[in-house]
Legacy VTK file of the C-alpha trace (Angstrom):
# vtk DataFile Version 3.0
C-alpha trace
ASCII
DATASET POLYDATA
POINTS 425 float
44.064 -42.302 111.712
43.384 -38.537 111.771
46.166 -36.435 113.044
46.146 -32.900 114.520
48.176 -30.210 112.770
51.764 -30.440 113.857
51.880 -26.697 114.656
49.378 -27.406 117.408
51.403 -30.138 119.108
51.008 -30.022 122.848
52.492 -32.159 125.565
50.644 -35.363 126.489
48.991 -35.126 129.845
49.873 -38.031 132.080
47.365 -40.840 132.495
46.741 -39.655 135.983
45.197 -36.404 134.647
41.392 -36.093 135.027
39.488 -37.836 132.135
35.955 -39.025 131.357
34.906 -42.095 133.297
34.510 -44.186 130.066
37.923 -43.450 128.603
41.556 -42.757 129.364
44.647 -41.551 127.514
48.133 -42.937 128.180
51.307 -40.874 127.955
51.966 -42.116 124.436
48.511 -41.019 123.272
46.931 -44.475 123.463
43.196 -44.207 124.138
41.279 -46.955 125.967
37.607 -47.474 126.801
36.362 -48.999 130.018
34.464 -52.215 129.578
33.306 -53.835 132.773
36.272 -53.998 135.133
38.903 -53.654 132.446
40.093 -51.410 129.694
40.246 -51.966 125.920
42.500 -49.982 123.648
40.552 -48.233 120.931
43.323 -46.278 119.214
45.996 -43.607 119.457
45.860 -39.851 119.210
49.543 -38.810 119.717
49.428 -35.339 118.276
46.840 -33.825 120.588
45.951 -33.303 124.176
44.253 -36.045 126.190
41.000 -34.030 126.049
41.223 -33.845 122.273
41.970 -37.547 122.097
38.957 -38.445 124.236
36.739 -35.996 122.357
37.665 -37.647 119.081
36.706 -41.141 120.215
33.657 -39.879 122.095
32.430 -38.407 118.826
32.701 -41.860 117.325
30.618 -43.134 120.211
28.125 -40.347 119.562
27.865 -41.441 115.932
27.066 -44.990 117.033
24.557 -43.727 119.592
22.880 -41.649 116.859
22.517 -44.734 114.678
20.868 -46.623 117.562
18.567 -43.689 118.303
17.608 -43.422 114.629
16.638 -47.094 114.554
14.538 -46.666 117.702
12.771 -43.612 116.243
12.061 -45.379 112.936
10.586 -48.300 114.830
8.403 -46.090 117.025
7.108 -44.050 114.107
6.213 -47.127 112.090
6.211 -47.431 108.325
9.579 -49.150 108.166
9.774 -52.902 107.742
10.712 -54.719 110.945
12.852 -57.082 108.867
14.731 -54.150 107.355
15.193 -52.593 110.799
16.522 -55.900 112.173
19.067 -56.023 109.355
20.115 -52.439 110.143
20.296 -53.278 113.859
22.545 -56.237 113.067
24.942 -53.920 111.239
24.958 -51.529 114.213
25.589 -54.471 116.524
28.620 -55.426 114.420
29.891 -51.857 114.670
29.489 -51.953 118.459
31.581 -55.105 118.685
35.119 -53.908 119.529
34.030 -50.428 118.506
36.846 -47.866 118.328
34.895 -45.406 120.458
34.734 -44.123 124.008
31.416 -44.237 125.839
28.867 -46.514 127.460
29.061 -49.183 124.779
27.343 -51.711 127.017
24.333 -49.421 127.268
24.221 -49.059 123.494
24.437 -52.826 123.114
21.587 -53.239 125.599
19.433 -50.782 123.643
20.182 -52.617 120.433
19.296 -55.957 122.030
16.043 -54.536 123.420
15.189 -53.058 120.044
15.985 -56.346 118.334
13.650 -58.195 120.704
10.830 -55.823 119.764
11.674 -56.185 116.104
11.534 -59.986 116.366
7.923 -59.729 117.573
7.141 -57.099 114.945
8.692 -59.284 112.255
6.465 -62.172 113.282
3.417 -59.909 113.023
4.639 -58.595 109.696
5.219 -62.111 108.417
1.702 -63.138 109.398
0.315 -60.023 107.741
2.459 -60.674 104.684
1.209 -64.263 104.464
-2.379 -63.051 104.767
-1.725 -60.383 102.147
-0.285 -63.019 99.819
-3.296 -65.265 100.412
-5.621 -62.368 99.635
-3.569 -61.499 96.578
-3.763 -65.095 95.363
-7.519 -65.068 95.953
-7.863 -61.791 94.061
-5.844 -62.940 91.083
-7.698 -66.252 91.121
-10.977 -64.331 90.909
-9.615 -62.434 87.896
-8.615 -65.743 86.310
-12.029 -67.295 86.950
-13.829 -64.293 85.469
-11.603 -64.478 82.401
-12.203 -68.231 82.083
-15.961 -67.695 82.429
-15.806 -65.245 79.536
-13.795 -67.728 77.489
-16.388 -70.457 78.131
-19.338 -68.424 76.801
-20.943 -69.145 73.437
-19.306 -66.632 71.066
-22.625 -66.136 69.268
-24.337 -64.929 72.445
-21.606 -62.492 73.500
-21.936 -58.729 73.186
-18.395 -58.326 71.936
-18.047 -54.601 72.402
-18.818 -54.961 76.099
-16.900 -58.239 76.403
-13.774 -56.649 74.913
-14.026 -53.775 77.375
-14.519 -56.260 80.244
-11.457 -58.296 79.271
-9.368 -55.124 78.921
-10.518 -54.107 82.390
-9.530 -57.518 83.807
-6.083 -57.262 82.215
-5.613 -53.730 83.577
-6.603 -54.963 87.033
-4.136 -57.841 86.701
-1.264 -55.522 85.783
-2.122 -53.017 88.518
-2.278 -55.786 91.120
0.960 -57.284 89.850
2.711 -53.911 90.172
1.163 -52.708 93.419
0.219 -55.898 95.238
2.394 -58.255 97.275
4.783 -60.564 95.484
3.285 -64.023 94.981
5.237 -67.272 95.129
6.769 -67.795 91.709
5.047 -71.113 90.944
1.642 -69.792 92.013
2.083 -66.581 90.040
3.144 -68.501 86.922
0.246 -70.949 87.190
-2.335 -68.168 87.582
-0.820 -66.139 84.770
-0.895 -69.137 82.419
-4.601 -69.656 83.120
-5.341 -65.967 82.660
-3.256 -65.758 79.492
-4.943 -68.833 77.981
-8.430 -67.527 78.802
-7.554 -64.129 77.352
-6.196 -65.753 74.206
-9.383 -67.830 73.836
-11.594 -64.763 74.194
-9.467 -62.911 71.653
-9.686 -65.866 69.248
-13.479 -66.019 69.601
-13.694 -62.264 69.081
-11.635 -62.382 65.888
-13.704 -65.284 64.555
-16.937 -63.493 65.429
-15.940 -60.286 63.681
-14.622 -62.190 60.678
-18.012 -63.904 60.383
-19.786 -60.616 61.029
-17.755 -58.927 58.304
-18.811 -61.634 55.865
-22.447 -61.285 56.949
-22.240 -57.511 56.593
-20.694 -57.869 53.136
-23.507 -60.162 51.990
-26.153 -57.811 53.374
-24.378 -54.803 51.866
-24.332 -56.402 48.414
-28.023 -57.353 48.612
-29.100 -53.929 49.824
-26.968 -52.174 47.223
-28.799 -54.109 44.504
-32.148 -53.248 46.107
-31.202 -49.564 46.167
-30.277 -49.665 42.488
-33.579 -51.355 41.602
-35.509 -48.832 43.709
-33.764 -45.908 42.056
-34.551 -47.413 38.639
-38.293 -47.098 39.428
-38.119 -43.288 39.368
-39.317 -42.913 35.720
-42.487 -44.896 36.543
-43.571 -42.386 39.165
-46.654 -43.430 41.140
-46.977 -46.645 39.135
-43.711 -47.844 40.670
-45.051 -47.844 44.248
-46.248 -51.470 44.170
-42.837 -52.654 42.962
-41.153 -50.458 45.580
-43.205 -52.105 48.334
-42.014 -55.506 47.137
-38.434 -54.232 47.326
-39.123 -52.944 50.843
-40.232 -56.434 51.904
-36.938 -57.806 50.550
-35.035 -55.057 52.366
-36.516 -56.117 55.703
-35.141 -59.646 55.265
-31.713 -58.644 53.920
-29.936 -58.517 57.289
-27.622 -55.885 58.745
-24.682 -54.397 56.881
-23.208 -52.365 59.737
-24.664 -49.138 61.064
-22.846 -46.634 58.857
-23.348 -48.653 55.676
-26.961 -49.427 56.584
-27.711 -45.775 57.250
-26.168 -44.675 53.958
-27.955 -47.350 51.898
-31.259 -46.745 53.668
-30.999 -43.018 52.938
-30.724 -43.796 49.217
-33.466 -46.439 49.329
-35.843 -44.134 51.186
-35.099 -41.252 48.838
-36.075 -43.483 45.899
-39.363 -44.326 47.628
-39.976 -40.711 48.566
-39.730 -39.780 44.883
-42.463 -42.301 44.003
-44.742 -41.278 46.844
-44.013 -37.662 46.023
-45.351 -38.259 42.513
-48.513 -39.728 44.039
-48.856 -36.775 46.390
-48.545 -34.367 43.465
-51.188 -36.276 41.503
-53.515 -36.386 44.517
-53.017 -32.677 45.076
-53.931 -32.017 41.448
-56.946 -34.333 41.756
-58.037 -32.556 44.916
-57.875 -29.188 43.189
-59.813 -30.583 40.233
-62.432 -32.131 42.565
-63.573 -28.909 44.201
-66.182 -28.204 41.483
-67.257 -31.875 41.503
-67.801 -31.739 45.252
-69.982 -28.657 44.878
-71.956 -30.371 42.097
-72.657 -33.459 44.197
-73.638 -31.364 47.180
-76.162 -29.619 44.915
-77.518 -33.040 43.875
-77.918 -33.979 47.534
-80.051 -30.889 48.009
-82.214 -32.043 45.082
-82.306 -35.590 46.463
-83.960 -34.323 49.636
-87.168 -34.111 47.547
-87.162 -37.921 47.145
-88.241 -38.408 50.745
-90.911 -35.718 50.377
-92.484 -37.283 47.274
-95.506 -39.384 48.331
-95.752 -41.206 45.015
-93.167 -43.945 45.270
-92.855 -44.383 41.511
-92.184 -40.680 41.011
-89.732 -40.743 43.920
-87.865 -43.580 42.187
-87.757 -41.693 38.886
-86.390 -38.610 40.635
-83.710 -40.611 42.451
-82.682 -42.495 39.292
-82.162 -39.226 37.448
-80.067 -37.899 40.328
-77.988 -41.110 40.437
-77.237 -40.842 36.703
-76.054 -37.259 37.035
-74.105 -38.289 40.178
-72.133 -40.895 38.256
-71.511 -38.528 35.348
-69.654 -36.156 37.690
-66.865 -38.759 38.072
-64.377 -39.613 40.817
-63.652 -37.160 43.620
-60.476 -36.647 45.626
-59.602 -36.953 48.370
-61.387 -40.279 48.735
-62.608 -39.335 52.209
-64.672 -36.517 50.709
-66.108 -38.885 48.091
-67.064 -41.490 50.709
-68.805 -38.871 52.847
-70.913 -37.684 49.884
-71.685 -41.278 48.825
-72.841 -42.076 52.362
-75.272 -39.139 52.306
-76.780 -40.295 48.998
-76.872 -43.913 50.179
-79.044 -42.943 53.171
-81.588 -41.391 50.780
-81.470 -44.529 48.587
-82.000 -46.782 51.617
-84.973 -44.753 52.819
-86.676 -45.057 49.423
-85.876 -48.762 49.249
-87.537 -49.277 52.629
-90.653 -47.451 51.396
-90.713 -49.591 48.240
-90.470 -52.823 50.227
-93.310 -51.786 52.487
-95.503 -50.797 49.511
-94.762 -54.018 47.695
-95.728 -56.129 50.670
-98.957 -54.189 50.990
-99.945 -54.443 47.296
-98.658 -57.926 46.494
-101.547 -59.811 44.677
-100.810 -63.041 46.479
-100.881 -61.297 49.831
-104.095 -59.491 48.895
-105.732 -62.790 47.813
-104.899 -64.405 51.128
-106.294 -61.372 52.924
-109.579 -61.470 50.908
-110.061 -65.171 51.644
-109.551 -64.535 55.341
-112.013 -61.634 55.157
-114.709 -63.894 53.657
-114.143 -66.495 56.327
-114.377 -63.885 59.051
-117.566 -62.390 57.565
-119.139 -65.844 57.428
-118.110 -66.508 61.024
-119.478 -63.129 62.118
-122.843 -63.812 60.432
-123.047 -67.207 62.116
-122.096 -65.862 65.544
-124.599 -63.017 65.171
-127.349 -65.562 64.510
-126.277 -67.611 67.540
-126.274 -64.450 69.666
-129.791 -63.530 68.538
-131.027 -67.054 69.263
-129.479 -67.073 72.752
-131.090 -63.770 73.569
-134.471 -64.995 72.358
-134.142 -68.120 74.468
-132.920 -66.167 77.465
-129.776 -68.325 77.624
-127.362 -65.919 79.311
-124.393 -68.237 79.142
-124.793 -68.936 75.438
-125.368 -65.223 74.862
-122.087 -64.309 76.636
-120.038 -66.891 74.710
-121.495 -65.817 71.367
-120.957 -62.146 72.178
-117.296 -62.709 73.127
-116.548 -64.769 70.014
-118.315 -62.213 67.811
-116.219 -59.348 69.213
-112.980 -61.268 68.547
-113.869 -61.972 64.902
-114.783 -58.331 64.300
-111.412 -57.254 65.719
-109.588 -59.602 63.332
-111.604 -58.298 60.418
-110.742 -54.738 61.361
-107.048 -55.610 61.483
-107.243 -56.957 57.928
-108.840 -53.725 56.786
-112.227 -55.293 56.226
LINES 1 426
425 0 1 2 3 4 5 6 7 8 9 10 11 12 13 14 15 16 17 18 19 20 21 22 23 24 25 26 27 28 29 30 31 32 33 34 35 36 37 38 39 40 41 42 43 44 45 46 47 48 49 50 51 52 53 54 55 56 57 58 59 60 61 62 63 64 65 66 67 68 69 70 71 72 73 74 75 76 77 78 79 80 81 82 83 84 85 86 87 88 89 90 91 92 93 94 95 96 97 98 99 100 101 102 103 104 105 106 107 108 109 110 111 112 113 114 115 116 117 118 119 120 121 122 123 124 125 126 127 128 129 130 131 132 133 134 135 136 137 138 139 140 141 142 143 144 145 146 147 148 149 150 151 152 153 154 155 156 157 158 159 160 161 162 163 164 165 166 167 168 169 170 171 172 173 174 175 176 177 178 179 180 181 182 183 184 185 186 187 188 189 190 191 192 193 194 195 196 197 198 199 200 201 202 203 204 205 206 207 208 209 210 211 212 213 214 215 216 217 218 219 220 221 222 223 224 225 226 227 228 229 230 231 232 233 234 235 236 237 238 239 240 241 242 243 244 245 246 247 248 249 250 251 252 253 254 255 256 257 258 259 260 261 262 263 264 265 266 267 268 269 270 271 272 273 274 275 276 277 278 279 280 281 282 283 284 285 286 287 288 289 290 291 292 293 294 295 296 297 298 299 300 301 302 303 304 305 306 307 308 309 310 311 312 313 314 315 316 317 318 319 320 321 322 323 324 325 326 327 328 329 330 331 332 333 334 335 336 337 338 339 340 341 342 343 344 345 346 347 348 349 350 351 352 353 354 355 356 357 358 359 360 361 362 363 364 365 366 367 368 369 370 371 372 373 374 375 376 377 378 379 380 381 382 383 384 385 386 387 388 389 390 391 392 393 394 395 396 397 398 399 400 401 402 403 404 405 406 407 408 409 410 411 412 413 414 415 416 417 418 419 420 421 422 423 424
């Protein structure tokens, strides 16, 4: 019980002195608070004036009133749990019971009761919201579990493991974030969901390890095969251009050797390609040398083509053939030309001259073939005989004045003469 400094002791004012309506001070310093129609002693304050005594206990009342007001403000502003506020209100209610304070305690009690009634309704709303939040949380975690189980059920051979690993990590991060920030789930439900998630995650991890173990073995096999191919390709270097055919065979084997992992594949391929480039480089150097050496040959063949133009101008087919044969012999003596495209173009020009002469020779042969000429002479004799006969018939028809017979004989005679003319007779 606080006491005033003894140096400040003042006489106690009698109970009949004027006091606040909610409290009174007896002569011995006993302080009482009015409750209903009666008074309840709340304490003593013997070493001060009645005003000081009342002020002391009124301050206690003010403290209680402040606590009630604070609860009301927290409720109005929102953000505080109604359940927590009810618990705080219950503590204030206990303090108000037989409170050692002077003031309208009944009014404070009424405010607390009114606040508690509001908090009861708010608690019910909060409970419903909490249940809904828990249901949503269960649904969310269940969806995470189902996605994890779906990943665990996939054929490991068909999974893109880099993406799958990232997806599972994302699911686990979501699980942890929801566990930390979401509502608390019932223990049995939380444990059941976590067991499912953990098992699915473990299965995915097991499949991933098995996949990469198998992949490592596959990569090792491919690496060994490709390393041997590289060594064989590099061993072809002394053969130069002659090694290209063997290199192509090695390239076919390379294509069926499988993957050895990107970095290893890239490094081995760089060596393998360099070995091939050396062989093809030797060919390119040889072709370049051949091309340089072919410049004079190209000029020589072009000169022969100019000479060959006289073949078409020569009327005598035999002489034309002799001229072309001589040109062909000199053509072949010049030798191969590089690049091949230039050689083909020159050969095509000469071939057109050869074809033109061949066509002339075929036509001449058909015209001068003894068998053909014999058949033509026999036909000529037959036509001449027919013409002589028709001429006689025409003369006889004219002499007889037979116009019809004359017309028929004249028409037949003209036809036979036309045939004879076509045969060159």
